[in-house]
N, C-alpha and C positions, 0 to 999 in steps of 0.2 A: 592335442589336448583341447578341450572345449570349455568355455566359460558360460555358465548359465546365470542369469540374473532374474530374480523373481520378486515381484511386489506382492506382499501379503497383508491383508487386513486381519488384525487379531480381534476376534470377537469372543466374549465369554462363551465357553462351550461346556456342555454337560457330558461327562464321560468318565471312564475308569482310569484314564491316564493321569497319574498324580501330578506330573509336571504341568499339564493343562489346568488341572484343578487349582494347584497352588498359584499359578499365574493369574487365574481368574479371581481368586481370593485377594491377591495382592492389588489388583486393579480396583476391586471393590473397596478395599481398605484405603487406598490412596484417595478415592473419591470422598470417603467419609472424613478424612483428615483435613481437607481444604488447604493443606500445605501445597498440594499439587493441583492447581486448577486445571480443569479440562481445557485443552487447547487443541483445536483441530488444525493440523498442519497439512491442509489440503490446498493445493494451488487453486482449486476451483472456488474456494471459500476465502475471499479477501474482503474484509469489512473495514469501513472508515467511519469513525465517530466524528460527526461534524463539530467544528469549533464555532464559537460565536464570532460574527463579523465585528471588526472594530467599528467604533462610532464614526458617523459622518458620511457624506455623499462620496461616491466613487470609492467606497471601501471594497476590499476583496480579501479572499482567503483561498489558499490552495493547499490541499493535503494529498500526499502521494504515499501509498502503501504498497510494498512489494513483498511477495512471497514466492516460494518455489526455488528453482535451481537445484543443484545437487544436494545442498544441505537443507533445503526447505525454508531457509531464513530469508531469502530474497536478497535484493540489492541494498536495502535500507529504506527507512521511512523519513519523509521530509514534510514539514509544515511551515508555511510562510504566509503572513498576512500583511496587509498594507500598513500596519504599524511598524513594520521593519524587523520584527523578531523572527529569526529562522531557528527551527528546531530540527535536529538531525539525530537519528538513531540508526546506526549501521554496524557493520562488522568491526569497524575501527573505533567504535565507542559512540557515546551519545553526548550531545552538547546543545547549547543555544547561544546565539550571538546576534548582535544588532547589525544590520546591513547599513552601509553608508547611504546618504541621501541620493547620490547620483545613480548607484546601482538600483536602489528602490524605485526611483522615478522611471528608469528604463524598463524594469520589470512591470511596473504599474501600467505602462502604455501597452505592453504585450498582453497582459491579463485583461485589461478593460476593453481592448479591441476585439477580444475573442467573441465570435458569434457561433458558439457550438450548440449542438442539439442537447436537450435535457438529459438524455441517456443514450449510451452506446456500449454494447457489450459484444466484443468480437473475440471468440476463443477458437483456436484451431482444433483443439482436441487431438492433435497429432504429436504432441511433444510432452512426455511425462515429466521431464526435468527442466522445462522452460521456466523462465521467470514470468510471473503473473503480476501485472501492475494494475492498481486501482487508483483513480484520481478523482477527487471531489473538488469542484471549483464553485465558489460563491462570489457573486458580484452585486454590489448595490449601485444602481445608476444615480445620476445627478438628480433624478426625479424621485428617488427613494424606493424604486422597485428593485426587489431582490430576485436575481436569477441564479439558478444552480444547474450545473452539468455534472454528470457522473460518467466515467468511462472505465471499462475494464478490458484489458487485452493481454495477450502473451506475445512473445517475441515473433512468432510466426504471423500473427494477425495484426500487428501494430500498424501496418500500412493502410488498414481499413478504418482506422480511427480518424476523426476529423482533424484536419491539418492544424487548426488553431490550438487544439488541445495538445498535440504532439509538440508544437512550438513552445507552449508553456512548460510542458514536461521537460524538454531539453534545456530550456533557459534556467529553470530552477535546479535541475540535477547538476548543472554545471557549477552550482554553488554548494553542493553537498559536502559534508565533512566538517571537521572541527577546526581547521586551520583558517585564519583570516585570509581573504583573497582580495 
């Protein structure tokens, strides 16, 4: 017995097959209703909407967005800024919580010490069901200069991403979820 798996992109087609026509009509109707927003669930398309940096010198913000995997939903999204508020949205639910001062100070040292390039994209293209991660880092120095770094990687190419960014990613993801730690 053999098992065949096929990935198919469904595009509206013109033709005499009534099933194809009704499916195309349904897609067009859903677009008109706005109840069903168009969401691209493609691991190669991971977007991060930057948040505002908190006030003050040495402020920072990190946003992590994950897509892909077998379900396409990723590992979860995390946002944390130097004001201490962590936001999590994952398979186990979504929440926000305030980190304690000690944890925040430790993370602040890691984030502010990062000397990452402005942009890094490493995609292997070899894994159709890999998790794809995008991370956006903002830092305001003591002199008021704002630096930003963006990185996108999948599981196969993670080793090619700047070590400071992976350290930040691992430090923050250790705090993911809705339970106090």
